[in-house]
C-alpha positions in Angstrom: -1.4 25.3 20.1 -2.7 22.9 22.8 -2.6 18.9 22.5 -1.1 15.7 23.5 2.7 15.1 22.7 2.4 12.1 20.9 5.4 9.5 19.3 4.5 8.2 16.0 6.1 4.7 15.0 5.8 3.5 11.5 7.5 0.3 9.6 6.4 0.1 6.0 6.0 -2.7 3.6 9.7 -2.0 2.6 10.9 -3.2 6.0 13.8 -0.8 5.7 13.5 0.4 9.5 11.2 1.9 12.0 10.7 5.5 11.3 10.2 7.4 14.7 8.6 11.2 15.1 6.9 13.4 17.5 3.9 15.6 17.0 2.3 17.9 19.4 -1.6 17.2 18.2 -5.0 17.3 19.1 -5.9 15.0 16.3 -6.8 18.1 14.0 -4.1 20.7 14.1 -0.4 19.4 14.8 3.2 21.0 15.5 6.1 18.9 14.6 8.6 18.3 17.0 12.4 18.0 16.6 14.6 14.9 15.6 12.7 12.4 13.8 14.6 9.6 12.8 15.0 5.7 11.5 15.8 2.9 13.7 17.3 -0.5 12.0 15.6 -3.6 13.0 17.6 -6.1 14.4 18.9 -8.7 11.6 16.5 -11.1 13.5 13.5 -9.4 13.6 13.9 -8.5 9.8 14.5 -11.8 8.7 11.7 -13.4 10.5 9.4 -10.5 9.3 10.4 -11.5 5.4 9.9 -15.1 6.4 6.3 -14.2 7.3 5.6 -11.9 4.2 6.5 -14.5 2.2 4.3 -17.2 3.7 1.7 -15.5 6.0 -0.8 -18.3 6.6 2.1 -20.5 7.8 3.1 -17.8 10.5 -0.4 -17.7 11.4 -0.8 -21.3 11.9 2.3 -21.7 13.9 1.6 -19.9 17.4 5.0 -20.0 18.7 6.3 -18.2 15.8 3.6 -15.5 15.8 4.1 -14.7 19.3 7.8 -14.4 19.0 7.6 -12.1 15.9 5.1 -10.2 18.1 7.5 -9.5 20.6 10.6 -8.7 18.4 8.7 -6.1 16.6 7.5 -4.8 19.9 10.7 -4.9 21.1 12.5 -3.1 18.4 9.8 -0.3 18.5 10.1 0.2 21.8 13.9 0.3 21.4 13.3 3.2 18.7 10.6 5.1 21.0 13.0 5.2 24.0 16.0 6.2 22.0 14.2 9.2 20.3 12.8 10.2 23.8 16.5 10.0 25.0 17.6 12.0 22.0 14.9 14.9 22.1 14.3 15.2 25.7 10.4 14.5 25.1 7.9 13.7 27.6 5.2 12.1 25.5 2.2 11.1 26.7 1.2 8.3 23.9 2.5 6.7 21.2 0.9 5.7 17.7 1.8 2.0 16.9 1.2 0.7 13.3 3.0 -2.8 13.7 4.4 -4.4 10.7 1.9 -5.3 7.7 2.5 -8.9 6.9 -0.8 -9.3 4.7 -2.8 -6.9 3.2 -5.8 -8.1 1.0 -9.0 -6.3 1.8 -10.8 -6.8 -1.1 -9.4 -10.7 -2.1 -7.5 -9.5 -4.9 -5.0 -12.0 -4.5 -6.2 -15.9 -4.0 -4.8 -16.9 -1.1 -5.5 -19.3 2.0 -5.9 -16.1 4.6 -8.9 -14.7 2.0 -10.2 -11.3 2.8 -8.0 -9.6 5.9 -5.2 -7.3 6.9 -2.6 -8.7 9.5 -0.1 -6.2 11.4 1.8 -7.8 13.7 3.5 -6.2 17.0 2.6 -6.8 20.8 1.1 -3.5 21.8 0.5 -4.8 25.2 4.5 -5.4 25.6 5.4 -2.1 23.9 3.1 -0.2 26.5 5.0 -2.0 29.4 8.5 -1.5 28.2 7.9 2.5 27.4 5.3 2.7 30.3 3.2 5.0 27.8 0.0 4.2 26.5 -0.1 2.9 22.8 -2.9 3.4 20.2 -2.5 0.3 17.4 -4.5 -2.0 15.4 -5.8 1.2 13.3 -7.3 -1.0 10.4 -9.8 -3.6 11.7 -12.4 -1.2 12.6 -12.7 0.5 8.9 -12.7 -3.3 7.5 -15.5 -4.4 9.9 -17.5 -1.5 8.6 -16.9 -2.6 4.9 -13.5 -0.5 4.2 -10.2 -1.5 2.8 -8.4 -0.9 6.0 -6.2 1.7 3.8 -5.1 4.1 3.1 -5.2 5.8 6.4 -3.0 8.5 5.6 -5.5 11.1 3.6 -6.8 12.5 7.0 -3.4 13.6 8.0 -2.3 14.3 4.5 -5.1 16.9 4.3 -3.9 18.4 7.5 -0.2 18.6 6.0 -1.7 20.2 2.8 -3.9 22.6 4.6 -0.8 23.7 6.7 1.2 24.5 3.6 0.8 27.4 1.0 0.5 25.4 -1.8 -1.9 25.5 -4.8 -5.1 23.7 -4.5 -6.2 21.0 -5.5 -3.3 19.3 -4.2 -2.0 15.9 -4.3 0.4 14.2 -2.0 2.1 10.7 -3.0 3.7 8.4 -0.7 6.0 6.2 -2.2 6.7 3.1 0.2 6.7 -0.4 -0.8 3.0 0.3 -2.3 2.4 3.8 -3.3 -0.9 6.0 -2.3 -2.1 9.2 -2.7 -4.5 11.7 -1.4 -6.3 14.4 -3.5 -7.5 17.4 -1.3 -9.4 20.5 -2.4 -9.1 22.5 0.4 -13.0 22.0 1.5 -14.8 18.7 1.2 -13.2 17.0 -1.4 -10.8 14.3 -0.1 -9.9 11.1 -2.2 -7.2 8.4 -1.1 -6.1 5.2 -2.5 -3.3 2.9 -3.6 -2.2 3.6 -7.0 0.4 0.5 -7.6 3.7 -0.1 -6.9 5.9 1.8 -5.0 9.4 0.4 -4.0 8.5 -3.0 -3.5 9.1 -4.4 -7.1 12.7 -2.5 -7.2 13.8 -3.3 -3.9 12.8 -7.1 -4.4 14.4 -7.3 -7.9 17.4 -5.7 -6.2 17.3 -8.2 -3.6 16.9 -11.3 -5.9 19.5 -10.2 -8.5 22.0 -7.7 -7.2 22.7 -8.6 -3.7 21.4 -5.1 -2.5 18.5 -3.9 -0.4 17.3 -1.2 -2.9 18.6 1.0 -5.8 20.2 3.9 -4.3 18.9 7.2 -5.3 17.4 5.2 -8.5 21.0 5.3 -10.0 20.8 1.8 -11.6 17.6 2.5 -13.0 18.7 5.7 -14.5 21.6 4.1 -16.2 19.3 1.7 -18.2 16.8 1.7 -21.1 13.1 1.1 -20.0 10.5 -1.3 -21.9 7.8 0.7 -23.0 5.7 -2.1 -24.4 6.2 -4.2 -21.3 5.3 -1.1 -18.9 2.0 -0.4 -21.4 1.1 -4.3 -20.9 1.7 -4.2 -17.0 -0.6 -1.1 -16.9 -3.6 -3.0 -18.7 -4.1 -5.1 -15.2 -7.8 -4.9 -14.2 -6.3 -3.0 -10.7 -5.4 0.1 -12.5 -8.9 0.5 -14.3 -10.8 -0.3 -11.0 -12.0 2.9 -9.6 -11.0 4.2 -5.9 -11.2 3.4 -3.2 -8.7 0.6 -3.7 -5.8 -1.0 -1.4 -3.0 -3.4 -2.2 -0.8 -5.8 -0.5 3.3 -5.4 -1.5 3.0 -8.7 -3.2 -0.3 -8.0 -5.7 2.4 -7.2 -8.6 5.0 -9.9 -7.5 4.2 -11.8 -10.8 5.9 -9.0 -12.7 9.1 -9.9 -11.5 8.8 -13.4 -12.9 7.8 -11.9 -16.4 10.5 -13.7 -18.7 10.7 -10.4 -20.8 12.0 -8.6 -17.6 14.1 -11.7 -16.7 15.8 -11.7 -20.2 16.9 -7.9 -19.9 20.5 -6.8 -18.0 19.5 -5.8 -14.6 19.8 -1.9 -15.6 17.2 -2.3 -18.2 15.2 -4.6 -15.7 15.3 -1.9 -13.3 14.6 1.3 -15.7 11.4 -0.7 -16.5 10.4 -1.3 -13.1 10.9 2.5 -12.1 9.2 3.6 -15.3 6.2 1.2 -14.1 6.1 2.4 -10.9 6.2 6.1 -12.1 3.6 5.5 -14.7 1.1 3.8 -12.4 1.3 6.8 -10.1 1.0 9.2 -13.2 -2.1 7.5 -14.5 -3.6 7.8 -11.2 -3.5 11.4 -10.9 -4.9 11.7 -14.3 -8.0 9.9 -13.2 -8.5 12.6 -10.4 -11.5 14.8 -10.7 -9.3 18.0 -11.3 -5.7 18.3 -12.2 -3.6 19.3 -9.1 -1.7 22.5 -8.9 0.7 21.0 -6.6 2.3 17.4 -6.6 4.4 16.3 -3.3 6.4 13.3 -3.1 7.3 11.2 0.2 8.1 8.2 1.4 11.4 6.2 0.3 10.5 6.8 -3.4 11.0 10.5 -2.7 14.9 9.8 -2.8 14.5 7.8 -5.7 15.8 10.4 -8.4 15.1 8.3 -11.7 11.7 7.6 -10.4 11.2 11.9 -10.1 12.5 12.6 -13.2 9.8 10.5 -15.1 7.3 12.0 -12.9 8.9 15.6 -13.2 8.6 14.8 -17.2 5.0 14.5 -17.2 3.9 17.1 -14.4 6.3 19.8 -14.7 6.2 22.4 -12.3 3.5 21.4 -10.5 6.1 18.6 -8.9 7.8 19.4 -5.8 10.1 17.6 -3.5 10.6 18.2 0.1 12.8 21.0 0.0 10.1 23.1 -1.7 9.1 25.2 1.3 12.5 27.1 1.5 14.2 25.3 4.3 11.6 25.3 6.9 10.6 22.0 8.2 7.2 22.0 7.3 7.2 19.0 5.4 9.5 16.1 5.9 8.9 13.5 3.3 10.9 10.8 5.0 9.0 10.9 8.7 5.5 11.7 7.2 4.1 7.9 7.9 5.7 8.1 11.2 3.9 11.5 12.0 0.6 10.1 10.7 0.7 7.3 13.3 1.0 9.9 16.1 -1.9 12.2 14.5 -4.3 9.0 14.3 -3.4 7.9 17.8 -4.7 11.6 18.8 -7.5 11.6 16.8 -8.6 8.0 18.3 -8.5 9.5 22.0 -10.5 12.3 20.5 -12.9 10.4 18.9 -12.5 11.7 15.5 -12.6 9.5 12.6 -9.6 7.8 11.0 -11.0 6.8 7.6 -13.8 7.7 5.4 -16.0 6.2 2.6 -14.1 8.3 0.1 -10.7 6.9 0.9 -11.2 3.3 2.2 -14.8 2.3 1.1 -16.3 2.1 4.4 -20.1 2.6 5.2 -19.2 5.6 7.4 -16.7 7.6 8.9 -14.9 5.2 11.1 -12.5 6.0 14.5 -9.9 3.2 14.3 -7.9 2.1 16.9 -7.7 0.3 20.4 -5.7 1.4 23.5 -3.4 -0.8 25.2 -2.2 0.8 28.8 0.8 0.1 30.6 0.5 -2.1 34.0 1.0 0.4 36.7 
């Protein structure tokens, strides 16, 4: 196929590393190219990100702190891109760079001094200089300027992915990052996308606070506990879940659940089991609200490795649910690198002038071509 060789770089709201992948794409069709990987943030960068996420308004008031974090994030992404190029022997022509989200409150759902906004940090010009490659960045602001929520941006790529796979339609692709989002695609003009609720964020934050661990490996702790169904039922009555799509969330939108006295009174295994059930049931409730039941459900993102989460969803949806191995060993669908591939795809669409978001996915008033271009100084 014709197209550009594009590196996609993505660090999600779980801040668990920088996903890097390479696509050959014209922004409509794509071919995956070798050795995708995950690269760690430096401790200095990760600590500064978590400080910013916890208090983003303080960061935005402190120019020195903001500029420094912009630099740290760009340097770490540049290191990831150069390592990927060295490992794969690629000759890329473009980078798609998401940056690190520190705040996402597009509908003003959270009362916050920053109000309705979305903020991604990372100095794209510095990234372009270090790698000597043009960089497409700031992929959300144009959508918000057109009345959209700036998220999710994945549906256009998810639809291209689902069209590439031999799966029953309509199909759903669920990406479980810090926040979970889904895409529903019927193979024709039906494309829906929205955030479903918590992904890994609540489980990861609980583990950091109470277990001195970054996450629950494979969902093993959650699987050993007993979930509180009444607690989960009460949480699912929050207004967000009754709101129609399009809709999106900040990773802190449900953080108050971690302070619920009923959760704090539980042994850690039971608390994690309850958080896993909440995440799974919020995804399931979103799927049940779609225009037609999906024949195929694919799970991607870090949550694809949480076997407790998967088992709850499999109990509800049975054989419609598939993991990343459904295509019999072919590397057509790689759950761990889907978001990095998305950024490469969006970068190519930006250069081609193609829309990256739609009224049915973000609530924008018209299809929007998002992104800005940073060129290296020659």
